Legacy VTK file of the C-alpha trace (Angstrom):
# vtk DataFile Version 3.0
C-alpha trace
ASCII
DATASET POLYDATA
POINTS 189 float
-22.733 -41.771 -2.088
-23.567 -40.797 1.460
-27.108 -40.816 2.816
-28.909 -40.094 6.050
-31.709 -42.652 5.825
-35.155 -42.341 7.351
-36.885 -44.569 9.920
-37.789 -47.771 8.097
-40.618 -49.014 10.342
-43.712 -50.000 8.315
-41.860 -49.521 5.010
-42.818 -52.854 3.468
-46.507 -52.278 4.200
-46.467 -48.745 2.740
-44.620 -49.882 -0.393
-47.279 -52.532 -1.032
-50.102 -50.038 -0.408
-48.668 -47.497 -2.872
-47.999 -50.129 -5.526
-51.515 -51.569 -5.154
-53.213 -48.168 -5.153
-51.371 -46.863 -8.232
-50.899 -50.120 -10.153
-47.136 -50.305 -10.540
-44.150 -51.997 -8.911
-40.956 -50.337 -7.817
-38.006 -51.936 -9.660
-36.190 -54.492 -7.501
-33.030 -52.448 -6.807
-35.019 -49.407 -5.729
-37.417 -51.542 -3.683
-34.421 -53.049 -1.851
-33.092 -49.532 -1.232
-36.445 -48.475 0.262
-36.521 -51.522 2.540
-33.004 -50.831 3.810
-32.863 -47.000 3.989
-36.422 -45.781 3.312
-34.996 -42.931 1.258
-32.956 -40.257 2.937
-31.348 -36.859 2.792
-28.244 -36.538 0.648
-26.651 -33.160 1.441
-23.478 -32.226 -0.407
-24.206 -34.864 -3.073
-23.971 -34.348 -6.818
-23.548 -36.203 -10.087
-22.421 -35.600 -13.660
-23.898 -38.120 -16.067
-24.601 -37.779 -19.820
-23.970 -34.002 -19.793
-26.310 -33.510 -16.824
-24.688 -31.948 -13.749
-26.851 -31.667 -10.684
-26.996 -31.867 -6.952
-29.440 -34.234 -5.278
-31.112 -33.137 -2.061
-32.643 -36.474 -1.136
-34.269 -39.714 -2.188
-37.916 -40.376 -1.432
-39.204 -42.806 1.147
-42.515 -43.928 2.622
-44.097 -44.410 6.064
-42.025 -42.381 8.545
-39.803 -40.631 5.988
-39.295 -36.881 6.340
-42.472 -35.197 4.980
-40.617 -33.325 2.214
-39.098 -36.605 0.958
-42.144 -38.804 1.512
-44.170 -40.353 -1.304
-47.322 -39.717 0.717
-46.683 -35.984 0.241
-46.551 -36.367 -3.566
-49.257 -38.960 -4.246
-52.254 -37.543 -6.099
-50.354 -34.411 -7.148
-50.824 -33.777 -10.903
-47.109 -34.038 -11.712
-46.859 -37.406 -9.914
-49.835 -38.773 -11.823
-48.381 -37.436 -15.103
-45.086 -39.215 -14.394
-46.977 -42.446 -13.686
-48.904 -42.120 -16.948
-45.583 -41.738 -18.792
-44.094 -44.821 -17.070
-41.961 -43.129 -14.424
-41.876 -42.638 -10.657
-39.917 -39.756 -9.119
-37.284 -40.960 -6.661
-35.664 -37.657 -5.685
-35.105 -34.023 -6.555
-32.420 -31.381 -6.744
-32.304 -27.887 -5.262
-33.958 -26.393 -8.374
-37.028 -28.640 -8.295
-35.872 -30.960 -11.079
-36.573 -34.669 -10.648
-34.643 -37.908 -10.705
-36.987 -40.645 -11.933
-36.999 -44.409 -12.226
-38.666 -46.191 -15.099
-41.584 -48.485 -14.319
-42.699 -49.161 -17.900
-42.014 -52.162 -20.083
-39.316 -50.355 -22.121
-37.634 -48.416 -19.311
-37.970 -50.648 -16.225
-35.364 -49.757 -13.610
-33.553 -47.141 -15.708
-32.817 -43.777 -14.104
-33.822 -40.524 -15.806
-33.537 -36.789 -15.223
-36.462 -34.414 -15.753
-36.117 -30.626 -15.812
-39.177 -29.150 -14.114
-39.455 -26.472 -16.811
-39.073 -28.755 -19.858
-42.257 -30.800 -19.844
-42.158 -34.205 -21.472
-38.385 -34.500 -21.889
-36.896 -37.445 -20.001
-33.103 -37.746 -20.159
-31.707 -41.211 -19.492
-28.886 -41.259 -16.950
-28.118 -44.904 -16.149
-29.363 -48.420 -16.808
-30.277 -49.019 -13.170
-30.389 -47.579 -9.666
-27.082 -49.085 -8.498
-25.230 -47.527 -11.442
-26.801 -44.190 -10.553
-25.737 -44.224 -6.888
-22.237 -45.308 -7.926
-21.957 -42.141 -10.034
-23.120 -39.831 -7.237
-20.417 -38.188 -5.158
-20.905 -36.898 -1.633
-18.854 -34.802 0.745
-19.104 -35.548 4.442
-20.609 -32.677 6.379
-18.018 -31.325 8.732
-18.372 -28.992 11.666
-21.541 -26.956 11.625
-20.789 -23.356 12.513
-22.811 -21.898 15.377
-24.951 -18.787 15.088
-22.402 -16.911 17.189
-19.602 -17.860 14.759
-21.699 -16.711 11.808
-22.528 -13.400 13.504
-18.832 -12.834 14.209
-17.984 -13.548 10.539
-20.593 -10.997 9.439
-19.139 -8.432 11.864
-15.626 -9.039 10.510
-16.936 -8.496 6.970
-18.717 -5.311 8.059
-22.121 -6.747 7.213
-23.801 -6.609 10.610
-26.721 -4.789 8.986
-27.456 -7.951 6.965
-28.187 -9.957 10.121
-31.982 -10.101 10.190
-34.382 -12.199 12.243
-35.067 -14.172 9.035
-31.355 -14.827 8.492
-30.950 -15.907 12.121
-33.912 -18.274 11.759
-32.475 -19.663 8.512
-29.163 -20.313 10.229
-30.929 -22.030 13.125
-32.977 -24.173 10.719
-29.787 -25.218 8.911
-28.064 -26.069 12.201
-31.070 -28.090 13.375
-31.277 -29.910 10.044
-27.615 -30.870 9.863
-27.157 -31.607 13.570
-29.329 -34.737 13.337
-27.898 -36.148 10.100
-25.862 -39.316 10.301
-24.297 -39.781 6.892
-23.435 -43.347 5.950
-22.254 -44.994 2.751
-25.225 -46.123 0.658
-24.711 -49.813 -0.116
-27.333 -52.059 -1.701
LINES 1 190
189 0 1 2 3 4 5 6 7 8 9 10 11 12 13 14 15 16 17 18 19 20 21 22 23 24 25 26 27 28 29 30 31 32 33 34 35 36 37 38 39 40 41 42 43 44 45 46 47 48 49 50 51 52 53 54 55 56 57 58 59 60 61 62 63 64 65 66 67 68 69 70 71 72 73 74 75 76 77 78 79 80 81 82 83 84 85 86 87 88 89 90 91 92 93 94 95 96 97 98 99 100 101 102 103 104 105 106 107 108 109 110 111 112 113 114 115 116 117 118 119 120 121 122 123 124 125 126 127 128 129 130 131 132 133 134 135 136 137 138 139 140 141 142 143 144 145 146 147 148 149 150 151 152 153 154 155 156 157 158 159 160 161 162 163 164 165 166 167 168 169 170 171 172 173 174 175 176 177 178 179 180 181 182 183 184 185 186 187 188
């Protein structure tokens, strides 16, 4: 699995604050992952485990993690508190808004689960631990990122110049900006 980890300054302090505030402990393997990578973006990453096929957009971090993948963004949200009450902590999500969770309860500690956002209360076990989960995830290295000019030319060749809108141009620029700063590395715990 490839990951583009977040800045890990102040991670240990934030982990302790979250655990103290919400009364749980991250399982050891996931805690070690947070200390080393502080979560990260995982573009072009997917898994197929126990009849569940999904992409995974990123794994959550703390402190200086990207806001969309930062526990501080999710704390106190009703779904987060519901997961906690059920003995789970979300660790990531896919492009459809479904969650990857880690067990924090006595009977599920450290196990990884999948939760469809539109099937409340159904937790599907994926693996026995975090390391097994990342070993089953497959990533493709992001190659060359096409420029806006190249994309415009492709649209012209296809005769779809009328589909080039300011919104599409901005979307392309956002994608370029997002991928240009990613440094994918092999996730090793």
